Steps between C-alpha positions, in 0.01 A plus 500: 500500500606822680468509873449830683608498850463833705342693225213243474371610842526865393334434164221311669455769757493761226246295292281458812513870573401586142203264508396644833535855374287417196238332713479793740487751208213321335327459833535872562324573171212274589479639851407835345165357389181459681149407411358742240237730661175427314329832563136464605204664316469847656136605544429861574247543789335792664292798371758572232427318181753600221444461131712257307680796349585636846632148609707501178644846580585390856692190373695707250580789735594255784716305274680789347564650844688186593689464171266272314444577125184417307577268218153418380143604553169356406152542652519348858872433469822687564833327455800644691869432503746583767853531383755511786859618442464557121397149398693297766168391659149522339157404593185510293139483631146520374251703700140406428245747622148631511294743710496257784873429538816348342716199486874483440655195322855406425582495137882452473825616638874519421772423745271453809547124547151412393434128502207271495530192719283238642437728809387793278669807356805664650663840438746746649354669807533837345217413251260432798595821666449697173151355454400572862626858469303540180185365650540733806543796267207418282282459808596843610769420759 
């Protein structure tokens, strides 16, 4: 049986430091996640009543102005994808709409720390910001 004297303390300290660094690193990754913003149904109000086609056009124009690309269209549905830094981060959403308003739903993402847990869905804070910016742009802000 080999006995390590002074290096045992150093090895133990290095092992402890390595475990601590790993724990801090994985904690930092999880710290960059927050509750996924579940966008509410947006209902247009006031004297202006757009057609479904006008709502569709507003969604597409707003999305494209912010870097979202249309990946699929069907009556009452536009699917958009936001590809940040040439594939490093990606978010895909479905926007269901009619003449009265629209609703944005999360579809999937890549490299945005998406996770489902007992407390709900979590994702990188940038996703939530991207969705709020899109909603503001669609609504004319």
